[in-house]
C-alpha positions as CSV (number, residue, x, y, z in Angstrom):
1,M,198.4,152.7,275.9
2,T,195.1,153.3,277.5
3,T,192.1,152.1,275.5
4,L,188.6,153.5,275.9
5,K,185.8,151.2,274.7
6,I,182.8,153.0,273.2
7,V,179.6,151.6,271.7
8,S,177.4,154.0,269.7
9,V,173.9,153.3,268.6
10,V,171.8,154.3,265.6
11,G,168.3,153.1,265.0
12,A,166.6,155.2,262.3
13,R,167.3,157.8,259.6
14,P,167.4,160.8,261.9
15,N,170.3,159.2,263.8
16,F,172.5,158.7,260.7
17,M,173.3,162.3,260.1
18,K,174.2,162.6,263.8
19,I,176.5,159.6,264.1
20,A,178.6,160.3,261.0
21,P,180.5,163.2,262.5
22,F,181.0,161.3,265.7
23,I,182.6,158.4,263.9
24,R,184.9,160.8,261.9
25,A,185.9,162.5,265.2
26,V,186.8,159.2,266.8
27,E,188.9,158.3,263.7
28,D,190.7,161.7,263.9
29,W,191.3,161.2,267.7
30,N,192.9,157.9,267.1
31,K,195.5,159.5,264.8
32,N,197.1,161.1,267.8
33,D,199.1,159.7,270.6
34,G,197.5,159.0,273.9
35,V,194.2,157.4,274.8
36,R,193.0,155.1,272.0
37,I,189.2,154.7,271.4
38,D,188.0,151.2,270.5
39,H,184.6,152.1,268.9
40,R,181.8,149.8,267.8
41,L,178.7,150.9,265.9
42,V,175.5,149.1,266.6
43,H,172.5,149.6,264.2
44,T,169.3,148.4,265.7
45,G,167.6,148.1,262.3
46,Q,164.6,150.2,263.5
47,H,164.4,152.0,260.1
48,Y,161.4,151.1,258.0
49,D,163.4,150.7,254.7
50,D,166.7,148.8,254.8
51,N,167.7,149.9,251.3
52,M,167.3,153.6,252.3
53,S,169.2,152.9,255.5
54,R,172.1,151.5,253.4
55,A,171.9,154.4,251.0
56,F,172.3,156.9,253.9
57,F,175.3,155.0,255.3
58,E,177.0,155.2,251.9
59,A,176.1,158.8,251.2
60,L,177.4,160.0,254.6
61,V,180.5,157.6,254.5
62,I,179.4,155.8,257.6
63,P,181.3,152.5,258.0
64,E,179.1,149.4,258.0
65,A,177.8,148.8,261.4
66,D,179.8,146.3,263.5
67,I,176.5,144.8,264.7
68,N,173.0,145.0,263.2
69,L,170.3,143.9,265.5
70,G,167.7,143.6,262.8
71,I,164.8,144.8,264.9
72,G,162.6,146.1,262.1
73,S,159.2,147.7,262.4
74,G,156.6,147.2,265.1
75,T,154.8,149.0,267.9
76,H,156.7,151.2,270.2
77,A,156.7,148.5,272.9
78,E,157.8,145.8,270.5
79,Q,160.7,147.9,269.2
80,V,161.9,149.0,272.7
81,G,161.5,145.5,274.2
82,Q,163.2,143.6,271.3
83,T,166.0,146.1,271.2
84,M,166.7,145.8,274.9
85,I,166.9,142.0,274.7
86,A,169.2,142.1,271.7
87,F,171.4,145.0,272.9
88,E,171.9,143.5,276.3
89,K,173.8,140.6,274.6
90,V,176.1,143.1,272.8
91,V,176.9,145.0,276.0
92,R,177.7,141.9,277.9
93,Q,180.0,140.6,275.1
94,F,181.9,143.9,274.4
95,Q,181.8,145.4,278.0
96,P,182.2,149.0,276.9
97,D,183.2,151.9,279.1
98,W,180.6,154.2,277.4
99,I,177.4,153.7,275.4
100,V,176.6,156.7,273.2
101,V,173.1,157.3,272.0
102,V,171.8,160.0,269.7
103,G,168.5,161.8,269.2
104,D,165.1,160.5,270.4
105,V,164.0,157.4,268.5
106,N,162.9,154.2,270.2
107,A,166.4,152.7,269.9
108,T,167.8,155.7,271.9
109,C,165.4,155.0,274.8
110,A,165.8,151.2,274.7
111,C,169.6,151.2,274.7
112,S,169.7,153.8,277.4
113,I,167.7,151.6,279.7
114,T,169.9,148.6,278.9
115,A,173.1,150.7,279.5
116,K,172.0,151.6,283.0
117,K,170.8,148.1,283.9
118,E,174.2,146.8,282.8
119,R,175.9,149.6,284.8
120,V,177.7,151.1,281.8
121,R,178.1,154.9,281.6
122,L,175.7,156.6,279.2
123,A,176.2,159.7,277.0
124,H,173.3,161.3,275.1
125,I,174.0,163.4,272.0
126,E,171.3,166.0,271.5
127,A,170.2,166.1,275.1
128,G,167.8,168.6,276.7
129,L,165.4,169.1,273.9
130,R,161.8,169.4,275.1
131,S,158.5,170.0,273.3
132,G,156.4,169.7,276.5
133,D,154.1,167.4,274.5
134,M,153.7,164.0,276.1
135,D,151.6,162.8,273.2
136,M,154.9,162.6,271.2
137,P,156.6,159.3,271.7
138,E,159.9,161.1,271.0
139,E,159.3,163.3,274.1
140,I,159.1,160.2,276.3
141,N,162.2,158.8,274.8
142,R,164.0,162.1,275.4
143,L,162.9,162.3,279.1
144,V,163.9,158.7,279.8
145,T,167.3,159.0,278.1
146,D,168.3,162.3,279.7
147,R,167.2,161.0,283.2
148,L,169.6,158.1,282.8
149,S,172.5,159.7,281.1
150,D,175.9,160.4,282.8
151,L,176.9,163.0,280.2
152,L,174.3,165.1,278.4
153,F,175.6,166.8,275.3
154,T,173.3,169.7,274.5
155,P,172.9,171.6,271.2
156,D,171.9,175.0,272.6
157,R,171.6,176.9,275.9
158,L,167.8,176.6,276.0
159,S,168.4,172.8,276.3
160,N,170.8,173.5,279.2
161,D,168.1,175.4,281.0
162,N,165.6,172.6,280.4
163,L,167.9,170.1,282.1
164,R,168.6,172.5,285.0
165,R,164.9,172.9,285.7
166,E,164.6,169.1,285.9
167,G,167.4,169.0,288.5
168,V,170.3,167.7,286.4
169,S,173.6,168.6,288.0
170,E,176.0,170.9,286.2
171,E,178.8,168.4,285.9
172,R,176.5,166.1,283.8
173,I,175.6,168.9,281.3
174,K,178.0,169.6,278.5
175,F,177.1,172.3,275.9
176,V,178.7,171.2,272.7
177,G,176.5,172.6,269.8
178,N,174.5,170.8,267.2
179,I,176.1,167.7,265.6
180,M,173.6,167.8,262.7
181,I,175.3,171.0,261.5
182,D,178.7,169.1,261.4
183,T,177.1,166.9,258.8
184,L,175.6,169.9,256.9
185,E,178.9,171.7,256.7
186,V,180.8,168.6,255.5
187,Q,178.2,167.8,252.9
188,R,177.1,171.2,251.8
189,E,179.4,171.5,248.7
190,K,178.5,168.0,247.5
191,A,174.8,168.9,247.7
192,K,175.2,172.3,246.1
193,I,176.4,171.0,242.8
194,L,173.3,168.8,242.3
195,S,170.6,169.8,239.8
196,V,167.2,170.4,241.2
197,A,165.6,169.3,238.0
198,E,167.5,166.1,238.0
199,I,166.7,165.3,241.6
200,V,163.0,165.9,240.9
201,S,162.9,164.0,237.6
202,G,164.7,161.0,239.1
203,N,162.4,160.7,242.1
204,L,158.9,161.4,240.8
205,K,156.2,159.1,241.8
206,E,154.8,156.9,239.0
207,G,152.7,158.9,236.5
208,Q,154.1,162.3,237.5
209,D,156.6,162.7,234.6
210,S,154.4,165.1,232.6
211,K,154.6,167.7,235.4
212,M,158.3,168.5,234.9
213,N,157.4,171.4,232.7
214,V,156.0,173.3,235.7
215,L,159.4,173.4,237.3
216,R,161.0,176.5,235.8
217,G,164.0,178.1,237.4
218,E,164.3,177.5,241.2
219,K,161.1,179.0,242.6
220,Y,159.4,176.2,244.5
221,S,158.2,175.2,247.9
222,L,159.3,172.0,249.6
223,L,157.1,169.9,251.8
224,T,157.7,166.9,254.2
225,L,154.9,165.6,256.4
226,H,154.8,162.4,258.5
227,R,153.7,163.0,262.1
228,P,150.5,161.3,263.4
229,S,149.1,164.6,264.5
230,N,149.1,165.7,260.8
231,V,148.4,162.5,258.8
232,D,146.4,160.2,261.0
233,D,143.1,162.1,261.2
234,P,141.2,162.2,257.9
235,Q,139.7,165.7,258.6
236,T,142.9,167.3,259.7
237,F,144.9,165.7,256.8
238,G,142.2,166.5,254.3
239,E,142.2,170.2,255.3
240,I,146.0,170.4,254.9
241,V,145.8,168.7,251.5
242,D,143.1,171.1,250.4
243,L,145.2,174.1,251.4
244,L,148.3,172.8,249.6
245,T,146.6,171.7,246.4
246,N,143.9,174.5,246.0
247,E,145.9,177.5,247.3
248,L,149.6,177.2,248.0
249,A,150.5,175.3,244.9
250,R,149.0,178.1,242.8
251,D,151.9,180.4,243.8
252,M,154.7,178.1,242.8
253,P,155.4,174.4,242.3
254,L,155.2,172.3,245.4
255,L,157.8,169.5,245.8
256,W,156.4,167.0,248.2
257,T,158.8,164.2,249.3
258,I,156.3,161.7,250.6
259,H,157.0,159.4,253.5
260,P,155.7,155.8,253.0
261,R,153.4,156.1,256.0
262,T,152.1,159.4,254.6
263,E,151.4,157.8,251.2
264,K,149.5,155.0,252.9
265,Q,147.3,157.5,254.8
266,L,146.7,159.6,251.6
267,K,145.4,156.4,249.9
268,T,143.4,155.2,252.9
269,F,141.6,158.6,253.2
270,G,141.0,158.9,249.4
271,L,143.3,161.9,249.1
272,W,146.0,160.4,246.8
273,I,144.2,161.1,243.5
274,K,143.8,164.7,244.6
275,V,147.5,165.1,245.3
276,V,148.8,163.5,242.1
277,S,146.2,165.1,239.8
278,V,147.3,168.7,240.6
279,D,149.8,169.9,238.0
280,N,151.8,172.1,240.4
281,V,152.2,169.4,243.0
282,L,155.1,167.1,242.2
283,A,154.9,164.0,244.4
284,L,158.4,162.6,245.1
285,N,159.8,159.4,246.6
286,P,161.8,159.8,249.9
287,L,165.1,161.4,249.1
288,G,168.7,160.8,250.1
289,Y,170.4,163.3,252.4
290,H,172.2,165.3,249.7
291,E,169.1,165.5,247.5
292,L,166.9,166.8,250.3
293,L,169.6,169.2,251.4
294,R,169.9,170.6,247.9
295,L,166.1,171.2,247.6
296,N,166.2,172.9,251.0
297,M,169.1,175.2,249.8
298,G,167.0,176.4,246.8
299,A,163.5,176.4,248.3
300,T,161.5,179.6,248.5
301,V,159.8,178.2,251.6
302,V,159.8,174.8,253.4
303,L,156.8,173.4,255.1
304,T,157.6,170.5,257.4
305,D,157.0,168.7,260.7
306,S,160.6,167.4,260.8
307,G,162.9,168.7,263.5
308,G,166.0,168.1,261.4
309,L,164.8,170.3,258.6
310,Q,163.9,173.0,261.1
311,E,167.6,173.1,262.1
312,E,168.9,173.1,258.5
313,C,166.5,175.9,257.5
314,C,167.8,177.9,260.4
315,V,171.4,177.8,259.2
316,L,170.6,178.0,255.5
317,G,168.1,180.8,256.1
318,T,165.3,179.1,254.2
319,P,161.9,180.4,255.5
320,C,160.2,177.5,257.3
321,L,156.7,176.8,258.4
322,T,156.8,174.1,261.1
323,L,153.5,172.2,261.0
324,R,153.4,171.4,264.7
325,R,151.8,172.9,267.8
326,N,155.1,172.9,269.6
327,T,158.8,172.2,268.9
328,E,161.7,170.8,271.0
329,R,163.9,173.1,268.9
330,P,162.8,176.6,269.8
331,V,166.2,178.0,269.0
332,T,165.2,177.6,265.3
333,L,162.1,179.9,265.7
334,Q,162.0,183.5,264.5
335,E,161.6,184.8,268.0
336,H,165.0,183.3,268.9
337,G,166.6,184.5,265.6
338,G,165.8,181.4,263.5
339,A,163.9,181.0,260.3
340,S,160.9,179.0,261.4
341,I,157.3,179.8,262.5
342,L,155.2,177.4,264.4
343,V,151.8,177.0,262.6
344,G,150.4,173.7,263.8
345,N,147.9,172.1,261.4
346,D,145.2,174.7,261.3
347,R,144.5,175.7,257.7
348,D,143.9,179.4,258.4
349,Q,147.1,179.7,260.5
350,I,149.2,178.0,257.9
351,R,147.8,180.3,255.2
352,R,148.5,183.5,257.1
353,A,152.0,182.5,258.1
354,Y,152.8,181.3,254.6
355,Y,152.1,184.7,253.0
356,K,153.8,186.5,256.0
357,I,157.0,184.5,255.8
358,L,157.4,185.0,252.0
359,Q,157.8,188.7,252.7
360,G,160.9,188.2,254.9
361,G,163.3,186.5,252.4
362,R,166.3,184.4,253.5
363,T,168.0,185.2,256.7
364,P,170.6,182.6,257.8
365,S,171.1,182.3,261.5
366,R,173.8,180.3,263.3
367,P,173.2,179.7,267.0
368,E,176.2,179.5,269.3
369,L,178.5,176.5,268.6
370,W,176.6,175.5,265.5
371,D,180.0,175.7,263.8
372,G,180.6,172.2,262.5
373,R,183.0,171.2,265.4
374,T,180.5,169.6,267.7
375,A,181.7,166.0,267.3
376,P,185.3,166.7,268.2
377,R,184.1,168.5,271.4
378,I,182.0,165.4,272.3
379,V,184.9,162.9,271.8
380,E,187.3,165.1,273.9
381,A,184.7,165.4,276.7
382,L,184.2,161.6,276.7
383,V,188.0,161.0,277.0
384,Q,188.4,163.7,279.7
385,K,185.5,162.4,281.7
386,S,186.9,158.9,281.5
387,S,190.3,160.0,282.8
388,L,188.7,161.8,285.7
389,G,186.9,158.6,286.7
């Protein structure tokens, strides 16, 4: 029996939701006769919180990584360099036929470079996304990874067009749909039965317990914020916080799941007291996948600078304000049939879009091939490409 050796790589939380369906699809493939896949999962350990990393693996039923490189935090250069050094040893030991990377974190870029230096075929899940913003480290990671990849698995046809404009040959482009939606569809029912009140009460920041009485019914807004463009400049961040606390939180309770880096900046800029002292703002610890998905399902509006939440809002129909000047996921925008509006970090623009989007209600939109079957298409394509040489 022919055996195909594959190493897949995860580095940080955005990768976990994308690798879980791939692993399930590999397991399902191996139940059939024919080519067997010998799969090894490598976790670079880039995630800032090892406990949260472990919690996501358990929640999404991802088997424990075969190898954890333990890279940890650091500058972009430190993470990329240390990952390349450690991953090179893994590649030389296992000698895979394919290396599969997902998303756009530093581990994605580092392992892509290592794959090509070791002359191993490379496949990129979530290829072709482009924001056009070279100030984003993720954009650099995307460009490098796609340039090096032998197979580019794209989530939408706009991504196909991006790759064609960059001169990528048709035989390298494989439109398979959005693997994030595979996870959403598998986990949707498990999330649906969770209680919003219990999620909030169990994850409130210290000293916030008295605010639970403002959460009546399920009318609330949901906020996530972590990108440097929003939280690293005290004036920009201060204006956003002013708008949230003085205006938007008056309409309905605001559930803010606060990234550790965001919390650090709030305290550094003297904004923390302002946030936690407003009755209608409920400051939450970072949430697990199911808890955040449940809050998204019930939210009246989501405000976020997260790409993954944009995609979930699109399928769930949750009105979404994307707090960025650009997005690598334009298929999620209203002009392409999605649920999101780009608002950047300008206070007036956010305010106008907020009241506009509330008038529209929920309108779920499912782009082509966002059907929960992306991972099996990827596995089949890898086996087929291998048999063709």
